[in-house]
N, C-alpha and C positions, 0 to 999 in steps of 0.2 A: 487521758493523755499517756499514762503508763502503757496501756494496751496498744495504743497507736505506735509508741516507740518500739515495743516488742515486735509488732507487725513489720515496721520498717527494717528492723534488724534482720528478721527472717527473710524478707523479700530481697534484701541486698546481700544475703549470705552467699559464699562460694559453694556451700554445700547444697546439692540438689534436693536432698530430703527436707532441709529447712525451707527452701523456696517452695517446695511442694506443699508443705504445711501452710505457708502463707497464701498460696494460690487457693487451696481448699477453704481456708478461712475467709477470704474475700468473696469467693463464689457463694458460700453459705450465707454470708452477711447480705449479699445482694438479693438473693431470692427470698430472704426472710425480712428484708428491710420494710419498715412501715413509717419511717420518719420523713423529714423534709426532702424536697426534690434535689436540692443542691448536694446533700449527702449521698443520695442515690446516684447522682451524676458522677460524684467522686469515686464511688464504688465501681461504677460501670467503667470508668477510665482505668481503674486498677485491673479489672477483669481483662480488658483489651490489652493491657501491658503484658500480662502473663501469656497471651497467645504467641508472643515473639520469643519466649524463653527457649534457649537452645536444648533444654533437657526434655525428652519425651515423658519422663517421670513427672515433671512439674506440670506439663500440659494435661497429662492424664489425671492428676489431682484436681486441676481446674474443671475438667470435664465431669469427673465424679461428683463434684459439688453442685453442678448444674443439671446433671443427667435426667433426673425424674421430675423436675420442676416445670410447671406451666408458665412460670415467670422468667425462665431463662431467656436471655437475648437470642432471638432467632439467628441473627447475623453471626454471633459467636458460635452457635451450634453448627451452622453451615461451614464455618471455617474449620471447626474440629472434625467435620465429616471428611475433609480433604487432608486430614493429618495422618499420622501413622496408622496402619491397619488396626492395631489393638484399640486405639481411641475411636477410630471411625466405626468399627463394628458395634461398640457399646452405644455410641450416639445414635446410629441408625436403628438399632433394635429398641432403644428405650425412650429417646427424647420425644415428648409429646408436642413440642412446638414446631416440629417439621410438618409441613403441609404436603398435600398430594403432589403438587407441582415439584416440590423439592425431592420427594421420594421417587417419583417416576424418572427424574433426571439421574438420580443415584442408581436406579435399576438399569438404566441404559448405559451408564459409563463406568460403574464400579467393577472391581474384581469379583471373582467367584465367592471368596470368603465374606466379603462385605454384603454381597447379594444374598448369601445364606442368612446373615444376620437380619437383613431386611425382611426375609420370609418369616422370621420369628417374631415380628412385631405383634403386639396384642390385637390391634385393629388393622385390618387391611381392606381397603376399598376396592371396588370392582375395577376402577381405573388403574390402581396399582397392580392388581392381579393381571390385567391385560398387558401391562408393561413387563412384568416378570415372564409371562408366557411368550411375549414377543422376543424377549432376550433369548429364550430357548436353551438356557443352561440346565442340563439334565438333572443334576443333583438338587438344584433349587426347585425345579418342577416337581420332582418326586417328593420333596419335603412338603411343599405347599399342598399337594394333592393328598397328603397324609393327614392334613388338619381338618377334622370333622366339624370344627366351629366356623368354618368358612363355607359359604354357598357359592357355587360356580354356576354361571349362566350357561344355557345350552350352546350359545355361540362360542364361548370360550372352550368348553369341553370338546366341541366339534373341531375346533382349531387344533387343540392338543392331540386329539385322535389322528387328525390328518397328518400332522407334522412329526409326531413322536410315537404313533401307535406301533411301530416296528420295534421299539425298545421294550424289552421284557419287563424291566423294573417299573417303568412308567405305566406300561400296560396293566400290570398287577394293581397299581394304585388306582388306575381309572376304573377297573372292574369293581373295586371296593366302594366307589362313590354311588350312593343310593340315587342321586339325581341324574346319573348318567342316562341319557335318552336311549331308547331302543335301537335306533339306527346307528348310533355310535357304538353301542355294545356289539352290534352285528359286525361292524367294521373291524373291531378288535378280535372277534372270533375268527374272521377271515385271516387276520394277521397271525393268529395262533396256528391256523391251518398251514399257512406258508412256512412258518418256523418249523413245524413238525415235519413237513415235506423236505425241508432243507437239512434237517438233523441227520447226521451220519448214523447215529445209534438207532434211530427209527427206521431209516431206509435199509439198514443192515439186518434188522430183526424181522421185518415184514415184507413179503413179496410185493412188488409194485402194484399189481392188479388188486390184490386184497387191500393194500394200504389205500388205494384210490377209493375203493368201495367203502371202507371204514370212514374215511374222511368225508366222503359225500353224505353218508348217512348221519354222521355227527353234525355236519353243517346244517342239514335239513332239520335235525332235532333242535339244534340251537335256534334256528330261524323261527320255527313254529312256537318254541317255548318262549322266546323273547316277545313274539307277536301276541301270544296269549296273555303274558304278563302286562304288556302295554294295553291290551283291550280291557283287562280287569281294572286297570288304573285309569281308564277313560282317556288314554293317550292315542290319538289318531295319527300322529306323525310318523310312526314306524311303518304302518301299513301303507300310508300315502306315499312314503319314500320308496317302498318296495314296488308299488304300482307305477310310480313315475320312472323308475329305473327298469321297468319291464321284467321284474324278477319273480312275479307271481305266475308260476307255471303249473302244469298238471301234477308234477311230482310234489310240489309244496302243498297244493290243495289236498292231495291224497294223504300226505304225511300228517297234515294237521288233523284230518278226520280220524285216521287210524290211531293216532296217539291222544285223541280226546281233546284237542285244542280247538274246540268248536267256536269260541268267541273270535279267535283270529280268523278262522275259516269264514265265519259270517261277515267279518269286516272286509275280507278279500272279495267275497262275492258281491257285497254291497257296492264296492268301488268299481268292480268290473262291469256289473249290470247297471250301474248308475241308478240305484234304488235306495230308499231310506233304510238305515240299519235295522230299525225295529221291525219293519215289514219283512225284511229278509230273515231275521231271526225267528219271527213267528211262523213263516213258511217252513223253515228248517225244522222247527220244533213240532209243528202240527200239520203241515201241508201234506196232501196226498201225493202219490207218485206222479200223477198228471201235473199237479201244481209245481212239484220239484223240477220236472222236466221242462216246464215252461220257464221257470226261473233260470235254469242252466242254459236254456236256449237263448235267453236274454243276454247271457254272457258270451254268446257266440260259439258255444261248444258244439261239436258234432254229435250225431244221434247216439253213437256207441258210448262216447264218454259221458254224456249226460245221463244215460241209463245206468252206467256204472256208479256215478256219484249219487244218483237217487237211491240205488240199492244200499250203498254204504251209509247214507244218512239214515235210512230206515233201520238198518242194523244198529247204528250208533244210538238210536233212541232207547233201545231195549237193554243195553249193557253199559258197564262203566269202562270206557276205553282210556280214561285218564290215568289210571293207576294199575290196572290188572293186565299183565302180559298174557295170561292164559286166555282172557276174553278177546284181546287183540288178535292172538293167534287163531282163535276159533273163527272170528269174523273174516280175517284175511283168507283163511283156508276155504271158508264157505264161498267167498267171492270168486276165488280161483276156480273152484269146482263148478260153480254156476256158469262162469264164462266158457270153460272148456265144453260143458254139456251143451250150452246154448249155441255155440259156434262149431260144435262137433270137432273140436280140436284144431280148427283152422281160425286162429285169432286174427281179426281184421287188422290191417296195417295201421289204421287210425287208433288202435288200442295197444299197439306193440309196446310203446314206452310205459304206459300204465301197467300193462301185464308184467313187464320185466321188473318194475318197481315192486309190485305185489309179490312176485317170486322172491326178490331180495329180502323183503320184509318178513316173508313167511319163514325163511331160514333163521333170520335174526331173532324173531319172536319165539320160534320153536326152541331155540337154545336158551333164551331167557326164561321161558316158561318151564323148561326142563330143569334148570338150576333151582328154581323155586320148589318144584316137586321133590327133587332129591334132598333138598335141605329139610323139608317137612318130614319126608320119609325117614331120614336119618334120626330126627328127633324122636320119632315114634317107635323106633326099633326096640324090641325087648332085649335087655342085656344078656339073657340066656341064649338068644339067637344070634348074638354078635359073632362075626367071623374072627377067629384069632390067627395071629401070624404063626407060621410054621415054627415048631420048636418050643412052643409054650403050651402049657396045660393049665386050665383054670382050676384053682383049689377052692372048694366050697368056702364061702365067706370072704374070699380074697377080692379086693377092689382092683378093677382094671380101668385103664384109661381108654380113650376112644379108639386106639389102635390095638387094644387087646394086650398091652404090655403092663406088667405089674408096676404100680406107682413107685414102690420103694426101689425098683431096679433102675428108675430113670435118673442116671447120674452121669455127668461128663467125666471122662478120664482126665488126669492131670495133664496140663500142657507141657 
């Protein structure tokens, strides 16, 4: 009775701190109550009474007492969701009694700060993820994509890519998702290309023609690399999407072979020729030139192109094209020389695009291979044969850095 009189005194006090203490007291008593039902009903009535308290502090104390309990009245928690933002955010983030239908409604109607609290819930269902994605609020999307404890379906990821792939922050979060399917990753790469083309600093630093070549080669590399990874993981969706969108062309086929992405190449040929993948891969690995020509004929290629691809396949069997730029350069150079000799310098019109691609790759691969050679060469140079900068003489026993400057002389002047 004494405790009850104390509670009454607190709950009718003009001081909001004392009323807040009473609100927290009754909320705690309700969720921990194990006695008769009439006592529980009285406690419930008291809880409802504090919902109408004019002080935010009092209602916050009530919410804090109910916040983490599975026994909190759902109706009371829904009322608190519509209260002041500081109360609503806490309830939305932590209350376990709110069900999906409540949370999806909150996702559709609440402000951005409450929505961000919703994203921080420990458990988020696919239905709720769909509601958050449908809302399209960028900060919330970026945050939910950062959570590695949540699995996203292919459909949801594809929708985010379609609607928000142009946003750099969201694009970065999408790239970090391991479950991002290949065709979504490809769409994002294309968005990166568009962004770079639109960037003033990029356009100002690189001539337009050279920028176009760099971007085209980068996009080819990304396409075949994504396709190879998808093939390694047994995912057929990427290659199928490429085929349906009619994006498997001569350039992509040549690029995949030149860069050692043979699984992606085999998947592409399998789809174009409408043949089982295992049979295609066996032919590519062990088939004769005649068999390879027959395979590429099934793809509808002209005589010159299928002869070129057959030669490239045979070269690819003997060298590692997946990691070695020098080997790639050797193969492409050999192909170019063979074509020039065979056609006496008059390349057929049907091979013009393929020949131009090989020429472009020859320059790129030559530069890459040369960088590797110079790096190894520099590591093997005898220190006694190192070229020194003018004005310096090497003293016997003196240490020199890579530029021939004495180490103890490397000091910046005072600012």
